[in-house]
Each structure stands twice: as structure tokens, then as C-alpha cells.
CHARMM internal coordinates of N, CA and C (Angstrom, degrees):
IC EDIT
DIST 1 N 1 CA 1.4366
DIST 1 CA 1 C 1.5235
ANGL 1 N 1 CA 1 C 109.81
DIST 1 C 2 N 1.3223
ANGL 1 CA 1 C 2 N 117.00
DIHE 1 N 1 CA 1 C 2 N -44.75
DIST 2 N 2 CA 1.4604
ANGL 1 C 2 N 2 CA 119.63
DIHE 1 CA 1 C 2 N 2 CA -178.38
DIST 2 CA 2 C 1.5269
ANGL 2 N 2 CA 2 C 111.35
DIHE 1 C 2 N 2 CA 2 C -68.34
DIST 2 C 3 N 1.3269
ANGL 2 CA 2 C 3 N 116.81
DIHE 2 N 2 CA 2 C 3 N -32.55
DIST 3 N 3 CA 1.4654
ANGL 2 C 3 N 3 CA 120.16
DIHE 2 CA 2 C 3 N 3 CA 177.17
DIST 3 CA 3 C 1.5240
ANGL 3 N 3 CA 3 C 110.28
DIHE 2 C 3 N 3 CA 3 C -66.59
DIST 3 C 4 N 1.3185
ANGL 3 CA 3 C 4 N 116.75
DIHE 3 N 3 CA 3 C 4 N -43.94
DIST 4 N 4 CA 1.4700
ANGL 3 C 4 N 4 CA 120.54
DIHE 3 CA 3 C 4 N 4 CA 178.52
DIST 4 CA 4 C 1.5263
ANGL 4 N 4 CA 4 C 110.91
DIHE 3 C 4 N 4 CA 4 C -63.07
DIST 4 C 5 N 1.3124
ANGL 4 CA 4 C 5 N 117.77
DIHE 4 N 4 CA 4 C 5 N -43.30
DIST 5 N 5 CA 1.4599
ANGL 4 C 5 N 5 CA 120.38
DIHE 4 CA 4 C 5 N 5 CA 178.64
DIST 5 CA 5 C 1.5224
ANGL 5 N 5 CA 5 C 111.45
DIHE 4 C 5 N 5 CA 5 C -66.00
DIST 5 C 6 N 1.3255
ANGL 5 CA 5 C 6 N 116.97
DIHE 5 N 5 CA 5 C 6 N -35.75
DIST 6 N 6 CA 1.4604
ANGL 5 C 6 N 6 CA 120.57
DIHE 5 CA 5 C 6 N 6 CA 176.59
DIST 6 CA 6 C 1.5217
ANGL 6 N 6 CA 6 C 111.46
DIHE 5 C 6 N 6 CA 6 C -65.83
DIST 6 C 7 N 1.3495
ANGL 6 CA 6 C 7 N 116.31
DIHE 6 N 6 CA 6 C 7 N -40.91
DIST 7 N 7 CA 1.4679
ANGL 6 C 7 N 7 CA 119.80
DIHE 6 CA 6 C 7 N 7 CA 176.84
DIST 7 CA 7 C 1.5273
ANGL 7 N 7 CA 7 C 111.34
DIHE 6 C 7 N 7 CA 7 C -64.45
DIST 7 C 8 N 1.3179
ANGL 7 CA 7 C 8 N 116.85
DIHE 7 N 7 CA 7 C 8 N -39.94
DIST 8 N 8 CA 1.4679
ANGL 7 C 8 N 8 CA 119.75
DIHE 7 CA 7 C 8 N 8 CA 176.26
DIST 8 CA 8 C 1.5251
ANGL 8 N 8 CA 8 C 110.95
DIHE 7 C 8 N 8 CA 8 C -61.56
DIST 8 C 9 N 1.2917
ANGL 8 CA 8 C 9 N 117.26
DIHE 8 N 8 CA 8 C 9 N -38.71
DIST 9 N 9 CA 1.4602
ANGL 8 C 9 N 9 CA 121.01
DIHE 8 CA 8 C 9 N 9 CA 178.52
DIST 9 CA 9 C 1.5252
ANGL 9 N 9 CA 9 C 110.66
DIHE 8 C 9 N 9 CA 9 C -64.73
DIST 9 C 10 N 1.3234
ANGL 9 CA 9 C 10 N 117.80
DIHE 9 N 9 CA 9 C 10 N -44.22
DIST 10 N 10 CA 1.4672
ANGL 9 C 10 N 10 CA 121.24
DIHE 9 CA 9 C 10 N 10 CA 179.26
DIST 10 CA 10 C 1.5271
ANGL 10 N 10 CA 10 C 110.37
DIHE 9 C 10 N 10 CA 10 C -65.18
DIST 10 C 11 N 1.3235
ANGL 10 CA 10 C 11 N 117.16
DIHE 10 N 10 CA 10 C 11 N -44.19
DIST 11 N 11 CA 1.4660
ANGL 10 C 11 N 11 CA 120.15
DIHE 10 CA 10 C 11 N 11 CA 179.23
DIST 11 CA 11 C 1.5221
ANGL 11 N 11 CA 11 C 111.16
DIHE 10 C 11 N 11 CA 11 C -63.21
DIST 11 C 12 N 1.3215
ANGL 11 CA 11 C 12 N 116.75
DIHE 11 N 11 CA 11 C 12 N -35.75
DIST 12 N 12 CA 1.4595
ANGL 11 C 12 N 12 CA 120.73
DIHE 11 CA 11 C 12 N 12 CA -178.11
DIST 12 CA 12 C 1.5267
ANGL 12 N 12 CA 12 C 112.18
DIHE 11 C 12 N 12 CA 12 C -70.01
DIST 12 C 13 N 1.3159
ANGL 12 CA 12 C 13 N 118.09
DIHE 12 N 12 CA 12 C 13 N -19.56
DIST 13 N 13 CA 1.4590
ANGL 12 C 13 N 13 CA 119.72
DIHE 12 CA 12 C 13 N 13 CA 175.67
DIST 13 CA 13 C 1.5239
ANGL 13 N 13 CA 13 C 111.15
DIHE 12 C 13 N 13 CA 13 C -70.79
DIST 13 C 14 N 1.3478
ANGL 13 CA 13 C 14 N 117.34
DIHE 13 N 13 CA 13 C 14 N -28.66
DIST 14 N 14 CA 1.4598
ANGL 13 C 14 N 14 CA 121.77
DIHE 13 CA 13 C 14 N 14 CA -178.10
DIST 14 CA 14 C 1.5271
ANGL 14 N 14 CA 14 C 112.56
DIHE 13 C 14 N 14 CA 14 C -100.07
DIST 14 C 15 N 1.3075
ANGL 14 CA 14 C 15 N 117.08
DIHE 14 N 14 CA 14 C 15 N -32.48
DIST 15 N 15 CA 1.4658
ANGL 14 C 15 N 15 CA 121.55
DIHE 14 CA 14 C 15 N 15 CA -178.50
DIST 15 CA 15 C 1.5280
ANGL 15 N 15 CA 15 C 107.49
DIHE 14 C 15 N 15 CA 15 C -107.27
DIST 15 C 16 N 1.2965
ANGL 15 CA 15 C 16 N 116.20
DIHE 15 N 15 CA 15 C 16 N 104.97
DIST 16 N 16 CA 1.4662
ANGL 15 C 16 N 16 CA 121.69
DIHE 15 CA 15 C 16 N 16 CA -176.76
DIST 16 CA 16 C 1.5278
ANGL 16 N 16 CA 16 C 109.96
DIHE 15 C 16 N 16 CA 16 C -100.95
DIST 16 C 17 N 1.3247
ANGL 16 CA 16 C 17 N 118.83
DIHE 16 N 16 CA 16 C 17 N 147.33
DIST 17 N 17 CA 1.4663
ANGL 16 C 17 N 17 CA 120.43
DIHE 16 CA 16 C 17 N 17 CA 176.43
DIST 17 CA 17 C 1.5363
ANGL 17 N 17 CA 17 C 110.00
DIHE 16 C 17 N 17 CA 17 C -69.04
DIST 17 C 18 N 1.3279
ANGL 17 CA 17 C 18 N 115.66
DIHE 17 N 17 CA 17 C 18 N 139.96
DIST 18 N 18 CA 1.4614
ANGL 17 C 18 N 18 CA 119.84
DIHE 17 CA 17 C 18 N 18 CA -178.74
DIST 18 CA 18 C 1.5195
ANGL 18 N 18 CA 18 C 111.34
DIHE 17 C 18 N 18 CA 18 C -73.21
DIST 18 C 19 N 1.3092
ANGL 18 CA 18 C 19 N 115.97
DIHE 18 N 18 CA 18 C 19 N -40.57
DIST 19 N 19 CA 1.4572
ANGL 18 C 19 N 19 CA 120.91
DIHE 18 CA 18 C 19 N 19 CA -174.41
DIST 19 CA 19 C 1.5284
ANGL 19 N 19 CA 19 C 109.36
DIHE 18 C 19 N 19 CA 19 C -135.97
DIST 19 C 20 N 1.3402
ANGL 19 CA 19 C 20 N 118.60
DIHE 19 N 19 CA 19 C 20 N 85.29
DIST 20 N 20 CA 1.4693
ANGL 19 C 20 N 20 CA 119.47
DIHE 19 CA 19 C 20 N 20 CA -179.70
DIST 20 CA 20 C 1.5318
ANGL 20 N 20 CA 20 C 110.93
DIHE 19 C 20 N 20 CA 20 C -62.19
DIST 20 C 21 N 1.3076
ANGL 20 CA 20 C 21 N 116.14
DIHE 20 N 20 CA 20 C 21 N 140.91
DIST 21 N 21 CA 1.4573
ANGL 20 C 21 N 21 CA 121.00
DIHE 20 CA 20 C 21 N 21 CA -177.80
DIST 21 CA 21 C 1.5194
ANGL 21 N 21 CA 21 C 112.58
DIHE 20 C 21 N 21 CA 21 C -81.52
DIST 21 C 22 N 1.3057
ANGL 21 CA 21 C 22 N 118.41
DIHE 21 N 21 CA 21 C 22 N -27.41
DIST 22 N 22 CA 1.4612
ANGL 21 C 22 N 22 CA 121.83
DIHE 21 CA 21 C 22 N 22 CA 176.58
DIST 22 CA 22 C 1.5187
ANGL 22 N 22 CA 22 C 108.42
DIHE 21 C 22 N 22 CA 22 C -145.43
DIST 22 C 23 N 1.3237
ANGL 22 CA 22 C 23 N 117.92
DIHE 22 N 22 CA 22 C 23 N 172.89
DIST 23 N 23 CA 1.4533
ANGL 22 C 23 N 23 CA 123.11
DIHE 22 CA 22 C 23 N 23 CA -169.76
DIST 23 CA 23 C 1.5132
ANGL 23 N 23 CA 23 C 115.82
DIHE 22 C 23 N 23 CA 23 C -56.98
DIST 23 C 24 N 1.3006
ANGL 23 CA 23 C 24 N 118.01
DIHE 23 N 23 CA 23 C 24 N -46.14
DIST 24 N 24 CA 1.4653
ANGL 23 C 24 N 24 CA 120.66
DIHE 23 CA 23 C 24 N 24 CA -176.02
DIST 24 CA 24 C 1.5209
ANGL 24 N 24 CA 24 C 112.88
DIHE 23 C 24 N 24 CA 24 C -78.51
DIST 24 C 25 N 1.3115
ANGL 24 CA 24 C 25 N 117.40
DIHE 24 N 24 CA 24 C 25 N -12.97
DIST 25 N 25 CA 1.4598
ANGL 24 C 25 N 25 CA 121.22
DIHE 24 CA 24 C 25 N 25 CA -179.40
DIST 25 CA 25 C 1.5278
ANGL 25 N 25 CA 25 C 111.60
DIHE 24 C 25 N 25 CA 25 C -65.66
DIST 25 C 26 N 1.3194
ANGL 25 CA 25 C 26 N 118.08
DIHE 25 N 25 CA 25 C 26 N -24.37
DIST 26 N 26 CA 1.4521
ANGL 25 C 26 N 26 CA 121.60
DIHE 25 CA 25 C 26 N 26 CA -179.87
DIST 26 CA 26 C 1.5174
ANGL 26 N 26 CA 26 C 114.13
DIHE 25 C 26 N 26 CA 26 C -86.50
DIST 26 C 27 N 1.3180
ANGL 26 CA 26 C 27 N 118.64
DIHE 26 N 26 CA 26 C 27 N -8.43
DIST 27 N 27 CA 1.4643
ANGL 26 C 27 N 27 CA 122.51
DIHE 26 CA 26 C 27 N 27 CA -179.42
DIST 27 CA 27 C 1.5306
ANGL 27 N 27 CA 27 C 109.18
DIHE 26 C 27 N 27 CA 27 C -75.94
DIST 27 C 28 N 1.3428
ANGL 27 CA 27 C 28 N 117.80
DIHE 27 N 27 CA 27 C 28 N 127.96
DIST 28 N 28 CA 1.4759
ANGL 27 C 28 N 28 CA 118.95
DIHE 27 CA 27 C 28 N 28 CA 179.05
DIST 28 CA 28 C 1.5268
ANGL 28 N 28 CA 28 C 111.32
DIHE 27 C 28 N 28 CA 28 C -61.72
DIST 28 C 29 N 1.3110
ANGL 28 CA 28 C 29 N 116.09
DIHE 28 N 28 CA 28 C 29 N 130.89
DIST 29 N 29 CA 1.4601
ANGL 28 C 29 N 29 CA 121.52
DIHE 28 CA 28 C 29 N 29 CA 177.87
DIST 29 CA 29 C 1.5136
ANGL 29 N 29 CA 29 C 114.39
DIHE 28 C 29 N 29 CA 29 C 86.18
DIST 29 C 30 N 1.3281
ANGL 29 CA 29 C 30 N 117.59
DIHE 29 N 29 CA 29 C 30 N 5.28
DIST 30 N 30 CA 1.4657
ANGL 29 C 30 N 30 CA 119.26
DIHE 29 CA 29 C 30 N 30 CA -177.90
DIST 30 CA 30 C 1.5191
ANGL 30 N 30 CA 30 C 111.38
DIHE 29 C 30 N 30 CA 30 C -61.48
DIST 30 C 31 N 1.3438
ANGL 30 CA 30 C 31 N 117.32
DIHE 30 N 30 CA 30 C 31 N -46.71
DIST 31 N 31 CA 1.4605
ANGL 30 C 31 N 31 CA 119.45
DIHE 30 CA 30 C 31 N 31 CA -175.80
DIST 31 CA 31 C 1.5207
ANGL 31 N 31 CA 31 C 112.00
DIHE 30 C 31 N 31 CA 31 C -69.71
DIST 31 C 32 N 1.3088
ANGL 31 CA 31 C 32 N 117.83
DIHE 31 N 31 CA 31 C 32 N -31.30
DIST 32 N 32 CA 1.4710
ANGL 31 C 32 N 32 CA 120.00
DIHE 31 CA 31 C 32 N 32 CA 176.03
DIST 32 CA 32 C 1.5277
ANGL 32 N 32 CA 32 C 110.08
DIHE 31 C 32 N 32 CA 32 C -66.97
DIST 32 C 33 N 1.3217
ANGL 32 CA 32 C 33 N 116.63
DIHE 32 N 32 CA 32 C 33 N -44.60
DIST 33 N 33 CA 1.4673
ANGL 32 C 33 N 33 CA 120.09
DIHE 32 CA 32 C 33 N 33 CA 178.31
DIST 33 CA 33 C 1.5272
ANGL 33 N 33 CA 33 C 111.27
DIHE 32 C 33 N 33 CA 33 C -68.48
DIST 33 C 34 N 1.3255
ANGL 33 CA 33 C 34 N 116.68
DIHE 33 N 33 CA 33 C 34 N -36.03
DIST 34 N 34 CA 1.4571
ANGL 33 C 34 N 34 CA 120.76
DIHE 33 CA 33 C 34 N 34 CA 177.09
DIST 34 CA 34 C 1.5296
ANGL 34 N 34 CA 34 C 110.55
DIHE 33 C 34 N 34 CA 34 C -63.67
DIST 34 C 35 N 1.3407
ANGL 34 CA 34 C 35 N 116.98
DIHE 34 N 34 CA 34 C 35 N -41.95
DIST 35 N 35 CA 1.4584
ANGL 34 C 35 N 35 CA 120.92
DIHE 34 CA 34 C 35 N 35 CA 177.65
DIST 35 CA 35 C 1.5182
ANGL 35 N 35 CA 35 C 112.24
DIHE 34 C 35 N 35 CA 35 C -65.34
DIST 35 C 36 N 1.3336
ANGL 35 CA 35 C 36 N 116.76
DIHE 35 N 35 CA 35 C 36 N -40.63
DIST 36 N 36 CA 1.4645
ANGL 35 C 36 N 36 CA 120.20
DIHE 35 CA 35 C 36 N 36 CA 177.92
DIST 36 CA 36 C 1.5237
ANGL 36 N 36 CA 36 C 111.17
DIHE 35 C 36 N 36 CA 36 C -64.01
DIST 36 C 37 N 1.3318
ANGL 36 CA 36 C 37 N 116.71
DIHE 36 N 36 CA 36 C 37 N -46.38
DIST 37 N 37 CA 1.4644
ANGL 36 C 37 N 37 CA 120.37
DIHE 36 CA 36 C 37 N 37 CA 179.73
DIST 37 CA 37 C 1.5251
ANGL 37 N 37 CA 37 C 111.05
DIHE 36 C 37 N 37 CA 37 C -63.24
DIST 37 C 38 N 1.3299
ANGL 37 CA 37 C 38 N 117.07
DIHE 37 N 37 CA 37 C 38 N -41.22
DIST 38 N 38 CA 1.4620
ANGL 37 C 38 N 38 CA 120.56
DIHE 37 CA 37 C 38 N 38 CA 178.24
DIST 38 CA 38 C 1.5206
ANGL 38 N 38 CA 38 C 112.42
DIHE 37 C 38 N 38 CA 38 C -63.27
DIST 38 C 39 N 1.3305
ANGL 38 CA 38 C 39 N 116.61
DIHE 38 N 38 CA 38 C 39 N -43.06
DIST 39 N 39 CA 1.4644
ANGL 38 C 39 N 39 CA 120.49
DIHE 38 CA 38 C 39 N 39 CA -179.99
DIST 39 CA 39 C 1.5258
ANGL 39 N 39 CA 39 C 111.26
DIHE 38 C 39 N 39 CA 39 C -64.87
DIST 39 C 40 N 1.3338
ANGL 39 CA 39 C 40 N 116.39
DIHE 39 N 39 CA 39 C 40 N -42.69
DIST 40 N 40 CA 1.4634
ANGL 39 C 40 N 40 CA 119.77
DIHE 39 CA 39 C 40 N 40 CA -179.87
DIST 40 CA 40 C 1.5265
ANGL 40 N 40 CA 40 C 111.43
DIHE 39 C 40 N 40 CA 40 C -66.95
DIST 40 C 41 N 1.3323
ANGL 40 CA 40 C 41 N 117.42
DIHE 40 N 40 CA 40 C 41 N -40.22
DIST 41 N 41 CA 1.4676
ANGL 40 C 41 N 41 CA 120.50
DIHE 40 CA 40 C 41 N 41 CA 178.26
DIST 41 CA 41 C 1.5262
ANGL 41 N 41 CA 41 C 111.53
DIHE 40 C 41 N 41 CA 41 C -66.38
DIST 41 C 42 N 1.3253
ANGL 41 CA 41 C 42 N 117.20
DIHE 41 N 41 CA 41 C 42 N -40.96
DIST 42 N 42 CA 1.4656
ANGL 41 C 42 N 42 CA 119.76
DIHE 41 CA 41 C 42 N 42 CA 177.66
DIST 42 CA 42 C 1.5259
ANGL 42 N 42 CA 42 C 111.88
DIHE 41 C 42 N 42 CA 42 C -65.07
DIST 42 C 43 N 1.3291
ANGL 42 CA 42 C 43 N 117.10
DIHE 42 N 42 CA 42 C 43 N -40.63
DIST 43 N 43 CA 1.4653
ANGL 42 C 43 N 43 CA 120.41
DIHE 42 CA 42 C 43 N 43 CA 178.82
DIST 43 CA 43 C 1.5223
ANGL 43 N 43 CA 43 C 110.95
DIHE 42 C 43 N 43 CA 43 C -65.32
DIST 43 C 44 N 1.3199
ANGL 43 CA 43 C 44 N 116.64
DIHE 43 N 43 CA 43 C 44 N -43.48
DIST 44 N 44 CA 1.4681
ANGL 43 C 44 N 44 CA 120.08
DIHE 43 CA 43 C 44 N 44 CA 179.75
DIST 44 CA 44 C 1.5301
ANGL 44 N 44 CA 44 C 111.26
DIHE 43 C 44 N 44 CA 44 C -66.54
DIST 44 C 45 N 1.3215
ANGL 44 CA 44 C 45 N 116.20
DIHE 44 N 44 CA 44 C 45 N -39.86
DIST 45 N 45 CA 1.4655
ANGL 44 C 45 N 45 CA 120.10
DIHE 44 CA 44 C 45 N 45 CA 178.21
DIST 45 CA 45 C 1.5173
ANGL 45 N 45 CA 45 C 112.04
DIHE 44 C 45 N 45 CA 45 C -65.95
DIST 45 C 46 N 1.3389
ANGL 45 CA 45 C 46 N 117.24
DIHE 45 N 45 CA 45 C 46 N -40.42
DIST 46 N 46 CA 1.4637
ANGL 45 C 46 N 46 CA 120.31
DIHE 45 CA 45 C 46 N 46 CA 178.38
DIST 46 CA 46 C 1.5209
ANGL 46 N 46 CA 46 C 111.14
DIHE 45 C 46 N 46 CA 46 C -65.61
DIST 46 C 47 N 1.3310
ANGL 46 CA 46 C 47 N 116.81
DIHE 46 N 46 CA 46 C 47 N -38.97
DIST 47 N 47 CA 1.4627
ANGL 46 C 47 N 47 CA 119.90
DIHE 46 CA 46 C 47 N 47 CA 179.02
DIST 47 CA 47 C 1.5276
ANGL 47 N 47 CA 47 C 110.52
DIHE 46 C 47 N 47 CA 47 C -66.08
DIST 47 C 48 N 1.3228
ANGL 47 CA 47 C 48 N 116.47
DIHE 47 N 47 CA 47 C 48 N -42.56
DIST 48 N 48 CA 1.4625
ANGL 47 C 48 N 48 CA 119.88
DIHE 47 CA 47 C 48 N 48 CA 178.51
DIST 48 CA 48 C 1.5145
ANGL 48 N 48 CA 48 C 111.90
DIHE 47 C 48 N 48 CA 48 C -65.24
DIST 48 C 49 N 1.3391
ANGL 48 CA 48 C 49 N 117.09
DIHE 48 N 48 CA 48 C 49 N -40.04
DIST 49 N 49 CA 1.4638
ANGL 48 C 49 N 49 CA 120.40
DIHE 48 CA 48 C 49 N 49 CA 178.62
DIST 49 CA 49 C 1.5217
ANGL 49 N 49 CA 49 C 110.63
DIHE 48 C 49 N 49 CA 49 C -66.42
DIST 49 C 50 N 1.3220
ANGL 49 CA 49 C 50 N 117.39
DIHE 49 N 49 CA 49 C 50 N -38.99
DIST 50 N 50 CA 1.4620
ANGL 49 C 50 N 50 CA 120.30
DIHE 49 CA 49 C 50 N 50 CA 179.80
DIST 50 CA 50 C 1.5225
ANGL 50 N 50 CA 50 C 110.88
DIHE 49 C 50 N 50 CA 50 C -64.33
DIST 50 C 51 N 1.3156
ANGL 50 CA 50 C 51 N 117.01
DIHE 50 N 50 CA 50 C 51 N -41.62
DIST 51 N 51 CA 1.4669
ANGL 50 C 51 N 51 CA 119.39
DIHE 50 CA 50 C 51 N 51 CA 178.97
DIST 51 CA 51 C 1.5229
ANGL 51 N 51 CA 51 C 111.21
DIHE 50 C 51 N 51 CA 51 C -69.25
DIST 51 C 52 N 1.3140
ANGL 51 CA 51 C 52 N 117.06
DIHE 51 N 51 CA 51 C 52 N -35.30
DIST 52 N 52 CA 1.4651
ANGL 51 C 52 N 52 CA 120.36
DIHE 51 CA 51 C 52 N 52 CA -177.52
DIST 52 CA 52 C 1.5224
ANGL 52 N 52 CA 52 C 112.13
DIHE 51 C 52 N 52 CA 52 C -74.21
DIST 52 C 53 N 1.3325
ANGL 52 CA 52 C 53 N 116.80
DIHE 52 N 52 CA 52 C 53 N -47.78
DIST 53 N 53 CA 1.4601
ANGL 52 C 53 N 53 CA 120.00
DIHE 52 CA 52 C 53 N 53 CA -171.85
DIST 53 CA 53 C 1.5203
ANGL 53 N 53 CA 53 C 113.82
DIHE 52 C 53 N 53 CA 53 C -95.52
DIST 53 C 54 N 1.3092
ANGL 53 CA 53 C 54 N 117.91
DIHE 53 N 53 CA 53 C 54 N -27.25
DIST 54 N 54 CA 1.4586
ANGL 53 C 54 N 54 CA 120.41
DIHE 53 CA 53 C 54 N 54 CA -174.71
DIST 54 CA 54 C 1.5239
ANGL 54 N 54 CA 54 C 113.20
DIHE 53 C 54 N 54 CA 54 C -104.56
DIST 54 C 55 N 1.3023
ANGL 54 CA 54 C 55 N 118.62
DIHE 54 N 54 CA 54 C 55 N -11.10
DIST 55 N 55 CA 1.4545
ANGL 54 C 55 N 55 CA 121.23
DIHE 54 CA 54 C 55 N 55 CA -178.65
DIST 55 CA 55 C 1.5213
ANGL 55 N 55 CA 55 C 111.82
DIHE 54 C 55 N 55 CA 55 C -70.18
DIST 55 C 56 N 1.2964
ANGL 55 CA 55 C 56 N 116.16
DIHE 55 N 55 CA 55 C 56 N 133.24
DIST 56 N 56 CA 1.4644
ANGL 55 C 56 N 56 CA 122.25
DIHE 55 CA 55 C 56 N 56 CA 179.00
DIST 56 CA 56 C 1.5273
ANGL 56 N 56 CA 56 C 108.63
DIHE 55 C 56 N 56 CA 56 C -123.98
DIST 56 C 57 N 1.3134
ANGL 56 CA 56 C 57 N 116.45
DIHE 56 N 56 CA 56 C 57 N 160.08
DIST 57 N 57 CA 1.4543
ANGL 56 C 57 N 57 CA 120.52
DIHE 56 CA 56 C 57 N 57 CA 177.88
DIST 57 CA 57 C 1.5343
ANGL 57 N 57 CA 57 C 109.52
DIHE 56 C 57 N 57 CA 57 C -71.69
DIST 57 C 58 N 1.3024
ANGL 57 CA 57 C 58 N 116.60
DIHE 57 N 57 CA 57 C 58 N 164.44
DIST 58 N 58 CA 1.4682
ANGL 57 C 58 N 58 CA 121.21
DIHE 57 CA 57 C 58 N 58 CA -175.98
DIST 58 CA 58 C 1.5268
ANGL 58 N 58 CA 58 C 112.74
DIHE 57 C 58 N 58 CA 58 C -64.58
DIST 58 C 59 N 1.2989
ANGL 58 CA 58 C 59 N 117.67
DIHE 58 N 58 CA 58 C 59 N -31.59
DIST 59 N 59 CA 1.4667
ANGL 58 C 59 N 59 CA 120.28
DIHE 58 CA 58 C 59 N 59 CA -177.95
DIST 59 CA 59 C 1.5373
ANGL 59 N 59 CA 59 C 111.85
DIHE 58 C 59 N 59 CA 59 C -101.16
DIST 59 C 60 N 1.2881
ANGL 59 CA 59 C 60 N 118.06
DIHE 59 N 59 CA 59 C 60 N 28.39
DIST 60 N 60 CA 1.4711
ANGL 59 C 60 N 60 CA 121.76
DIHE 59 CA 59 C 60 N 60 CA -177.07
DIST 60 CA 60 C 1.5207
ANGL 60 N 60 CA 60 C 111.73
DIHE 59 C 60 N 60 CA 60 C -65.01
DIST 60 C 61 N 1.3319
ANGL 60 CA 60 C 61 N 118.11
DIHE 60 N 60 CA 60 C 61 N -39.76
DIST 61 N 61 CA 1.4586
ANGL 60 C 61 N 61 CA 121.40
DIHE 60 CA 60 C 61 N 61 CA -176.00
DIST 61 CA 61 C 1.5232
ANGL 61 N 61 CA 61 C 113.10
DIHE 60 C 61 N 61 CA 61 C -92.65
DIST 61 C 62 N 1.3129
ANGL 61 CA 61 C 62 N 118.27
DIHE 61 N 61 CA 61 C 62 N -0.99
DIST 62 N 62 CA 1.4656
ANGL 61 C 62 N 62 CA 120.37
DIHE 61 CA 61 C 62 N 62 CA 176.86
DIST 62 CA 62 C 1.5157
ANGL 62 N 62 CA 62 C 109.80
DIHE 61 C 62 N 62 CA 62 C -70.11
DIST 62 C 63 N 1.3197
ANGL 62 CA 62 C 63 N 114.98
DIHE 62 N 62 CA 62 C 63 N 141.41
DIST 63 N 63 CA 1.4635
ANGL 62 C 63 N 63 CA 118.54
DIHE 62 CA 62 C 63 N 63 CA 178.22
DIST 63 CA 63 C 1.5272
ANGL 63 N 63 CA 63 C 109.27
DIHE 62 C 63 N 63 CA 63 C -79.00
DIST 63 C 64 N 1.2896
ANGL 63 CA 63 C 64 N 114.54
DIHE 63 N 63 CA 63 C 64 N 141.86
DIST 64 N 64 CA 1.4668
ANGL 63 C 64 N 64 CA 119.72
DIHE 63 CA 63 C 64 N 64 CA 179.89
DIST 64 CA 64 C 1.5219
ANGL 64 N 64 CA 64 C 108.31
DIHE 63 C 64 N 64 CA 64 C -106.69
DIST 64 C 65 N 1.3294
ANGL 64 CA 64 C 65 N 116.08
DIHE 64 N 64 CA 64 C 65 N 106.06
DIST 65 N 65 CA 1.4580
ANGL 64 C 65 N 65 CA 121.31
DIHE 64 CA 64 C 65 N 65 CA -177.63
DIST 65 CA 65 C 1.4844
ANGL 65 N 65 CA 65 C 111.69
DIHE 64 C 65 N 65 CA 65 C -114.14
END
COOR INIT
IC SEED 1 N 1 CA 1 C
IC BUILD
């Protein structure tokens, strides 16, 4: 993933958008950094959701007799 994002950053230094749609779209490497930030936020959010909703206590599967 980091290699692909690095290649996108290098390519973006030579291939510039002709007509950026918003201000940051014209900055070289914006989409590579945007993809990295999005991936990290999604991974962190999924980990937090898994611990919050799927976490069980250690004796959850023990039978209570």
C-alpha cells in the first residue's frame, strides 16, 4: 500500500491536473496523502468498533450452573 501511494506521489509531480476542482486538488501528492489518511482512519475506526461492539468478557462462554 505504501509503495503504491509513493508511486502515485511521484507520478503526481510530473502529471498535474489541468483543471483542479477545488484548492487542494492542485497540490502535488494530495490524493496520495488523502488515500493514506482515509485508510488509516478507516482502520482505526474499524478496530475501535470491533473492540466496542464485539468485545466480550473472558468468562462469556462459560456455563453458569
